[in-house]
C-alpha positions as CSV (number, residue, x, y, z in Angstrom):
1,X,68.5,74.0,6.7
2,X,69.8,71.5,4.2
3,X,69.2,68.5,6.2
4,X,65.5,69.7,6.7
5,X,65.1,69.7,2.9
6,X,66.2,66.5,2.5
7,X,64.0,65.2,5.2
8,X,61.1,66.7,3.7
9,X,62.0,65.2,0.5
10,X,61.9,62.0,1.8
11,X,58.5,61.9,3.4
12,X,57.4,63.8,0.3
13,X,58.6,61.2,-2.2
14,X,56.1,58.7,-3.8
15,X,55.5,55.4,-2.2
16,X,57.1,52.7,-4.5
17,X,57.3,48.9,-4.6
18,X,60.5,48.8,-2.5
19,X,58.2,50.5,0.5
20,X,55.5,48.0,0.2
21,X,57.8,45.3,-0.1
22,X,60.0,46.3,2.7
23,X,56.8,46.6,5.0
24,X,55.7,43.1,4.0
25,X,59.0,41.7,5.1
26,X,58.7,43.5,8.2
27,X,55.4,42.3,9.0
28,X,56.3,38.6,7.9
29,X,59.6,38.8,10.4
30,X,57.5,40.1,13.1
31,X,54.9,37.0,12.6
32,X,58.0,34.6,12.3
33,X,59.4,35.7,15.7
34,X,55.9,35.3,17.2
35,X,55.6,31.7,15.9
36,X,59.0,30.8,16.8
37,X,59.3,32.4,20.5
38,X,56.1,32.3,22.0
39,X,54.3,29.3,23.9
40,X,50.7,30.6,23.7
41,X,48.5,28.7,20.9
42,X,46.3,31.9,20.5
43,X,49.6,34.1,20.0
44,X,50.8,31.9,17.6
45,X,47.7,31.6,15.5
46,X,47.7,35.4,15.3
47,X,51.3,35.5,14.3
48,X,50.7,33.1,11.5
49,X,47.6,35.5,10.6
50,X,50.2,38.3,10.4
51,X,52.3,36.1,8.4
52,X,49.7,35.4,5.9
53,X,48.7,39.1,5.6
54,X,52.2,40.0,5.1
55,X,52.4,37.7,1.9
56,X,48.9,39.2,0.7
57,X,50.7,42.7,0.6
58,X,53.4,41.3,-1.3
59,X,50.9,39.7,-3.7
60,X,48.8,42.9,-4.1
61,X,51.8,45.1,-4.4
62,X,53.2,42.8,-7.4
63,X,49.5,42.9,-8.9
64,X,49.3,46.7,-8.6
65,X,52.7,47.3,-10.1
66,X,52.7,44.6,-12.9
67,X,49.3,45.9,-13.9
68,X,47.9,42.0,-13.5
69,X,44.9,41.0,-11.5
70,X,46.4,37.3,-10.7
71,X,48.0,38.7,-7.6
72,X,44.5,39.8,-6.2
73,X,43.0,36.6,-7.1
74,X,45.3,34.7,-5.3
75,X,44.7,36.9,-2.2
76,X,41.2,35.6,-2.2
77,X,42.4,31.8,-1.9
78,X,45.2,33.0,0.8
79,X,42.4,34.6,2.9
80,X,40.2,31.3,2.4
81,X,42.8,29.2,3.8
82,X,43.6,31.8,6.7
83,X,39.8,31.8,7.6
84,X,39.8,27.9,7.9
85,X,43.2,28.0,9.9
86,X,42.0,30.4,12.3
87,X,38.4,28.4,12.8
88,X,40.3,24.9,12.8
89,X,43.0,26.3,15.2
90,X,40.6,28.0,17.5
91,X,38.3,25.0,17.6
92,X,41.8,22.8,18.9
93,X,42.7,25.5,21.2
94,X,39.0,25.5,22.8
95,X,39.0,21.8,23.0
96,X,42.5,21.9,24.9
97,X,41.4,24.6,27.4
98,X,38.2,22.8,28.2
99,X,40.1,19.7,28.9
100,X,43.2,21.1,30.5
101,X,42.1,24.6,31.7
102,X,45.1,26.0,30.0
103,X,46.4,26.8,26.4
104,X,50.1,26.4,26.3
105,X,52.3,24.3,23.7
106,X,53.7,22.2,26.5
107,X,50.3,20.2,26.3
108,X,51.1,19.6,22.5
109,X,54.3,18.4,23.1
110,X,52.9,15.8,25.5
111,X,50.2,14.4,23.3
112,X,50.9,10.9,21.9
113,X,48.8,9.4,19.1
């Protein structure tokens, strides 16, 4: 019965800064593994978006807990960069797909300027 009370206290405890930063670190690590391990361009772009969202979560967390709006303003800039990155990345992926009928990283390794 004592362990049940401890478990209930854990789930009823208030969510603090450590919880948000832990979640942000986990999301960033998942995104980093996706960038480093995958060969599909679309999956790599999604992993980069996941990493940027993890950074946004950290900015909003620090902004909330320090009562400073600068972190939330920075999120707008990161979101703008993420949207531009997604647009340019998808345009490059579509162009590569039209030419080679496949979107893999091996094609980018063979490109020569």
